[in-house]
N, C-alpha and C positions, 0 to 999 in steps of 0.2 A: 584458089589460092589459100583460103582459110583451111580447107580440108588438108592441104599439103602441110601447112604449119602444124595442125593438130597431130597428124600422123608422124611428123618429124619429132615433135616433142614426146610423143608416146614411145617412139623408138629410143630416144635418148634416155628417158627415164627407165625403160626396160633394160638397156645396156648397163646403166648405173646400178640397177637392182641386181642383175646377174653378177656384176663386178664385186659388190659387197657380199652377196650370198656365197660366192665362191670362197671367199676368205672364211666365212662362218663354217663351211663344211671342213675346210682345212684345219681350222682351229678346233673343231669338235673331235678330230681324229689325232690331235697332238698328244703324244705320250712321252714324257721326258724322264730322264734319270739324272737329276741334278744332285750335286753334292752340297753339304752344308758344314759349317764350322761352329764351334761354341765360343769363339773369341776372335777378335779382329779389330776393325775400325770402331771408333766410338760413335754412338748414336745419341741424338736428342729427338725424342718422340713428342711432337706437339699435338695437343688435343684441344682444339677450339670448341667451346661449349656455350650454349645458352638454353636454359630450361631443359636440361637433359638428365634430370634426377632419376628418371625411370631406367635409363640404360647406362649411365656413366660407370656405375659400379661393375657391371658386367664386362665392360671393356678393360677397366683397370685391373680386374682379376686376371685377365689374359696377359696384359702387358707386364705386370710385376712378376709373373711366373714364366717368362720367356726362358727357353733353354739356351741361354747366352750369359756370358760373364757379366754379372750384375754390376761390376765396377766399371763396365764399358758403356753403360747407357743410363740416361736420365729420362724421366717422364715429366713434361711440363704441361699442365692443364691451364688454359687461359679462359677464364670464365668472364663472359661479357654481358652484363645487364640482365642476369637471370632473376626471375621472380618466384622460382620454386626452390627446392632444397639442393640444387646442383652444387653450390659452394660448400654446403655442409658435407655432402658425400665426398667431395674432393678432399676436404680438410681431414676427414676421418681416415682416408687412405694415406695422406701425408703424415699423419701421426704414427701409422703402422709401418710405413716404408720410407726410408731416407731418400730413395731415388725419386719419389713423387714430390713435385712442387705445385702449389696452387697460386695462381695469379688472378687477382680480381681487377677488371677494367670497368669503367663506366660504359654504358651503351654507346657504341660507335656511331658517329654522325657522318657516315660514309655510305656509299652504295653497297659495298661488300664488307660487312663487319667481320666475316670470317678471315678475309685477307688481312685486315688490320690486326686482328688477334694473332695471326700467324707471323706477321712482320714483327710484332712486339716480342713474341716468343723467340724468333730468330735472333734478336738483339741480345737476349740474355742467355741463350743456349751456348753449350760448349762443344757439342759433338761435331765430328767431321762429316757425318751423314745426318741429314734432317729427315725424319719420318713424320708423316701426317696421318692422323686417324680421326675420322668422325666418331662421335660418341656411340653411334648405333652399330659400329663395326665390331666383329668378333674374330680376331685373327687366330690362326693356328699358333701353337706354342713354339714352333720352330721357324717362324718367318724371319727373325733377325739373323739366324744362322745361314739361311739361304741367301738373304740379301747381302750379308757380309761377303760371302763367297763370290757373288756376282760382281761387286765393286772391286774386289781384289783381283779378279781374273782379267779385267780389261780397264785400263786407265782412261779409255775413251768414253766409258759409260758415265753419263752425267746424271742419270736418274733410273730408277727401277720401279715398275708398276706391278703390283701383285694381282692375282685373279680374284674377282669379286663374284660371290654367289649369294643369291637371296636366301635369307635364313627363315623367312616367314612366308614361304611360297603358298602354303595351304591355309593361310589365316582368313582369307576372304576371296570373293570373286575378283575384286579389284587387284588384290595382291597376286593372284594367279596370272592375270592378263599383264600386269606390270612386269612380272617376273619373266614372262615370255619375251617381252620387248627388250628388257635389260640383258637377258641371256643371249639373245640373238646378237646384240651389239657387242657383248663380251667376247663371244666366240669369233666375231668378225675381227676384233682387235687382236685376238690370239693368232688368227691366221695371218694377219698382217705382220705380226712379230716374227712368225716362222720364216717369212719371206724377206725380212729386213726392211720393211716399209714403215710408215708413220705409226708410232705408238703414242697415244695420248695418255697423260696422267688423268686419273679419274677422281681425284679429290680425297681419297682415303686409301690406306695401305699403299701410300706413295712415298718414295724415298729419293732424296736429291742431294747431290754433293754440295756442301756449303760453298765451295769455290764457284760452282755453276750458279747458285742462287745469288751470290754476290755480284756476279757479272751481269745478271739480268735485273738486278735491283729488287729482288724479292718478289712478293706477290702483288699483282695489280689490284688496287682497292676500288677501281672505278669501272670494273666489268662484272658481269653476272656469272661468268664461268671462268674463274681465276685459274683453275687447273688446266683448262684447254689453252688459255692465253700463255701460261708458263710453258706448256709443251711446245707451242709454235716457236716461242723465243729460243728455247733450248735447241730445237731442231735447226733453226736458222743459224745458230752458232756452231753447228756441226757436232753437237753432243749426241751421243747415242742414248736413246731411251729404251731400256731393256724391259721385256715382259717375262715374268716367270710364273708358270702354272703352279709351281711348288710353293710360291709365296701366296698362300691362299687365305682369304678372309671371307667371312659371311657378313652380310649387312641387311638391314630391313628395307623393304619396299613399301610404298604407301598402301594402306589398307582401306582408306576411305576415298571416295570420289573427289571430294573437295581438295584433299591434300595432294592427290595425284595431279589434278589440274594445275594447282599452284606450282608444284615442282616441275612439271613438264614445261609449262610456259616459261619458267625461268631458264631451264636448260635450252629449250629451242630458241628462245630469243637471244640467249647468250651465244649460241652457235652462229646465228645469223649475224649478230653484232661483229663477231670475229671474222666471218666470211668476207664482209665488205672491207676489212682491213688487211686482207691477205696480200693485196697489191704492194704492200710495203716490203714484202720479203722477196728475195731472189728465188725464182721458181726453179726447183730441182725436181727430180722424179719423186723423191720422198714428200716434198711439199705439194706436188700435184696430187699424190695420194691423200694428203691431208685435206686438200680441197674437196675431194670426193667424200670424205668423212665429215668434215666441219660443215660443208655445204648441204648437208642433209635437209634442212628446212626448205631450201630452194627446190631441190629435186622432189621432195614430197609434195609441195604445192604444184609443181609442174605435172605431177601424176594425175591431176584433175583432168588433164587432156584425155586420159583414157575413158572417162565417162562420156566424152563426146563421140567416141568411136562408134557407138551404137547407131548413130545417125548417118554414118558414112561407110560403115563396114562393108555392106553388100555392094557398094558402088566402087570404092577405090582402094580398099586395103587388100593387097595381094597376099598370096599364100605364105610367102616368106615373112612378111611383116606380122601376119597373124601368128606364125610359128614362134617368132621372137617374143611376142607378148605372152603367148601361152607358156613357153618355156620359162620365162621369168616368174610367172605366177606359180607354176608347178614346182620350181626350185625352192621358192620361198615356203610353200606348203610342206615340202619334204623336210626342210631344215627345222621348221616349227614342230613337225611331228617327231623328229629325232631329239629335239630339246625336251619336248614333253615326256618322251619315254625316259630319257636320261635323268630327269629331275622329278619324275613321278607326278606329273601334272595330268589330270584326266584329259582324255582325247577330245572330249566335247569342247575344250577350250582351244583346241587347234582350229576348230571351225568358228568359234566365237572371236578368235583373233582377227578374222577377216573384217568383222564389224569394228573391232577395236582399232584396226588399221585406219578405217575411215575417220574414227574419232581423233586419232593422232594427226591425220592430215588436216583436219579442221583446226586443231591446236597449233600446228605449224603455221597455218595461214594467219591465225589470230596473232601469233607472236611476231610475224613479219610486219603485219599492219601496225602493231603497237610500236615497233621500232621505227617504222617509216614516219608515223605521225608524231613521234617523240613523246609517247606516253611515259609518265614517271617510271623510272626503273627501281624496283624494290626487290630485295633479297629475302624471300620468304623461307623461314625455317620449316622443314618437313616434320610433321608430327610423328612421334615414335610410339609404338604400343608397348614395347618392352616385355611382351608376354613370353617370349622364347628364352628359356634358360639353358645354360650349357654346363656340362660336367667337365671340369678342368682335367680330371684324371683320365678322361676318355678321348680327348682330342687335342 
């Protein structure tokens, strides 16, 4: 009986893995020819920051130089309890550019200070489209032009998510492994978008209609992953969330082990927290796909059943079952290899990613245990290195 349960769980996890991997392959091969404009709807670009002095200037340089009618957008930086020179950096840009505004808030006494900052920025903003950028993001200079065209092309679109690519892939061993994980997820989202399935907002380089934000009441200040919470609410209200590979931004991945652990635990626990709330929504095919994505922590923990197969493999696992498990592993290996080649990550990390996978499984398990036992929820800010600079004239 126990053997049958273990085998069943292994098959379920393998099918789930193939399901998501198939989207990643489809996303990797997506080549688009989108059009852009230099004027259109008005934008309010919100930048919530805390202790981001190392990277804020790099982002603001990109935003003030967008290839878009400058009278049609504003940049609102909401600084929340910084103890470094973040506010000074912002004020310097506000003195140079009339479209930049700096808002200082006292440190938020809520679970998600980023959401509180965004909600404050929403209240004082004027744009029809609300954009969100984390301070470590480095957007292309034409992102507003592509986003404007997206919203004008279809009134059903409630939000647009741009493609995120790690900017510091080769900064450390940790950054290489973290990049492989994030790129696998990014291309999986891209594949979903090509098929019209669930597209989650990713917290930066995200754009939402003001009308849609007003309907859902802004950002949730009591969850760890406010972007995913917002995505589920918009999808439940039948808004389309569009994904555009042309709306591309680079962002930093963690370079240190401690930062990686804190960030991933927040992400994984936030996903699990929302998974248990999905019963509130009416299940559609798109929300079923959302379950397959948001429920990643559960499936990752269930994959521990695969380790038990070694004890029963020769006795009860048939050739078909073994083929399914092998195909799942081979497909994942193939995709990681394709990503490594595309983003110039040394092939040794393809093999190290197998060890990294076990590490993430452990973190998923810890995050679920933390949520079940009611451990205090804290929103840790990811440390930035800010070592990568970008030439505005070239990108």
